Residue frames as qw, qx, qy, qz and C-alpha x, y, z in Angstrom:
[[0.390, -0.396, 0.827, -0.088, 5.17, 9.01, -30.08],
 [0.588, 0.213, -0.608, -0.489, 4.95, 6.20, -32.53],
 [0.914, -0.231, -0.135, -0.305, 3.55, 2.75, -31.81],
 [0.798, 0.129, -0.463, 0.362, 7.00, 1.08, -31.29],
 [0.156, 0.413, -0.431, 0.787, 7.94, 3.80, -28.88],
 [0.627, -0.380, 0.130, -0.668, 4.72, 3.44, -26.93],
 [0.945, -0.104, -0.303, -0.061, 5.18, -0.32, -26.73],
 [0.562, 0.272, -0.484, 0.613, 8.92, 0.22, -25.45],
 [0.140, -0.445, 0.340, -0.816, 7.67, 2.79, -22.88],
 [0.806, -0.308, -0.040, -0.503, 4.91, 0.48, -21.58],
 [0.886, 0.103, -0.421, 0.162, 7.32, -2.40, -21.46],
 [0.399, 0.339, -0.471, 0.710, 9.91, -0.55, -19.42],
 [0.311, -0.447, 0.249, -0.801, 7.52, 1.14, -17.06],
 [0.883, -0.282, -0.196, -0.319, 6.02, -2.20, -16.07],
 [0.864, -0.002, -0.339, 0.372, 9.50, -3.19, -14.87],
 [0.137, 0.602, -0.267, 0.740, 10.40, 0.08, -13.04],
 [0.314, -0.165, -0.731, 0.583, 10.80, 0.23, -9.27],
 [0.175, -0.801, -0.572, -0.004, 7.97, 1.71, -7.30],
 [0.276, -0.859, -0.095, 0.421, 8.30, 5.37, -6.98],
 [0.375, -0.435, 0.461, 0.677, 10.58, 5.68, -9.99],
 [0.507, 0.550, 0.638, 0.181, 8.03, 5.69, -12.86],
 [0.198, 0.957, 0.142, -0.157, 8.06, 9.42, -13.43],
 [0.293, -0.713, 0.515, 0.375, 11.87, 9.49, -13.59],
 [0.535, 0.013, 0.781, 0.321, 11.91, 6.57, -16.01],
 [0.418, 0.738, 0.524, 0.076, 9.27, 8.09, -18.21],
 [0.050, 0.955, -0.100, -0.274, 11.07, 11.36, -18.37],
 [0.397, -0.502, 0.670, 0.376, 14.35, 9.59, -19.36],
 [0.483, 0.286, 0.786, 0.257, 12.62, 7.60, -22.07],
 [0.297, 0.886, 0.342, -0.094, 10.70, 10.67, -23.43],
 [0.160, -0.833, 0.333, 0.412, 13.97, 12.57, -23.61],
 [0.362, -0.236, 0.797, 0.421, 15.39, 9.89, -25.91],
 [0.435, 0.564, 0.698, 0.076, 12.15, 9.75, -27.92],
 [0.118, 0.939, 0.066, -0.316, 12.48, 13.47, -28.55],
 [0.200, -0.613, 0.604, 0.468, 16.02, 12.96, -29.89],
 [0.450, 0.169, 0.833, 0.274, 14.80, 10.15, -32.18],
 [0.344, 0.784, 0.515, -0.053, 12.08, 12.24, -33.56],
 [0.043, 0.939, -0.146, -0.310, 14.55, 15.14, -34.15],
 [0.836, 0.496, -0.156, 0.175, 17.06, 12.80, -35.80],
 [0.084, 0.791, -0.503, 0.338, 19.76, 13.51, -33.22],
 [0.825, -0.423, 0.325, -0.184, 19.68, 10.26, -31.31],
 [0.442, 0.620, -0.649, 0.022, 23.01, 8.45, -31.43],
 [0.813, -0.054, -0.557, 0.160, 24.74, 5.25, -30.15],
 [0.246, 0.220, -0.531, 0.780, 26.28, 7.43, -27.43],
 [0.521, -0.298, 0.070, -0.796, 22.74, 8.21, -26.23],
 [0.893, -0.157, -0.363, -0.214, 22.03, 4.53, -25.95],
 [0.638, 0.123, -0.561, 0.513, 25.27, 4.07, -23.99],
 [0.057, -0.262, 0.374, -0.888, 24.21, 6.84, -21.61],
 [0.678, -0.255, -0.190, -0.662, 20.67, 5.52, -21.33],
 [0.773, -0.082, -0.629, -0.025, 21.51, 2.02, -20.15],
 [0.409, -0.040, -0.656, 0.633, 23.13, 2.78, -16.80],
 [0.258, -0.123, 0.176, -0.942, 20.51, 5.44, -16.06],
 [0.736, -0.163, -0.290, -0.590, 17.56, 3.21, -16.78],
 [0.655, 0.020, -0.736, 0.170, 19.25, 0.24, -14.98],
 [0.102, 0.074, -0.610, 0.782, 19.20, 2.16, -11.68],
 [0.481, -0.022, 0.121, -0.868, 15.40, 2.53, -12.07],
 [0.712, 0.029, -0.582, -0.392, 14.53, -1.10, -13.04],
 [0.835, -0.421, 0.222, -0.277, 13.45, -3.72, -10.49],
 [0.253, -0.610, 0.745, 0.096, 16.48, -5.95, -9.86],
 [0.624, 0.085, 0.777, -0.018, 14.78, -9.14, -11.08],
 [0.602, 0.718, 0.337, -0.091, 14.13, -7.41, -14.47],
 [0.112, -0.802, 0.371, 0.454, 17.55, -5.80, -15.19],
 [0.382, -0.201, 0.789, 0.437, 18.86, -8.64, -17.45],
 [0.404, 0.579, 0.707, 0.045, 15.60, -8.82, -19.34],
 [0.182, 0.952, 0.111, -0.220, 15.54, -5.05, -19.99],
 [0.208, -0.664, 0.534, 0.481, 19.22, -5.00, -21.04],
 [0.460, 0.097, 0.806, 0.360, 18.55, -7.77, -23.56],
 [0.342, 0.805, 0.485, 0.019, 15.67, -5.63, -25.13],
 [0.001, -0.928, 0.147, 0.341, 17.89, -2.57, -25.24],
 [0.363, -0.428, 0.702, 0.438, 20.71, -4.47, -26.78],
 [0.478, 0.421, 0.729, 0.250, 18.39, -5.83, -29.51],
 [0.239, 0.937, 0.211, -0.141, 17.34, -2.27, -30.25],
 [0.205, -0.824, 0.359, 0.387, 20.90, -1.16, -30.34],
 [0.536, -0.113, 0.742, 0.386, 21.81, -3.92, -32.75],
 [0.401, 0.594, 0.635, 0.289, 19.27, -2.64, -35.18],
 [0.023, -0.919, -0.163, 0.359, 19.87, 0.94, -34.69],
 [0.647, 0.240, 0.259, 0.676, 21.53, 2.95, -37.46],
 [0.133, -0.674, -0.142, 0.712, 22.57, 6.48, -37.21],
 [0.526, 0.778, 0.318, 0.130, 21.74, 8.85, -40.11]]
């Protein structure tokens, strides 16, 4: 895991509902593995958003969506 991935993981986990941290961490780590393998796509981002939204505390959903959208705007597939 690189530094940016670790920062993203920590950021998200601080905003996850109680009892959902393991699930969120597994979801995020799955995407990190795809990134490292070079197989991560925009479709993966699209699938990630609704899944992670269900795990985020309601008062942080918009904030997390904004961060994910910022990442998606800079993401380029190889």
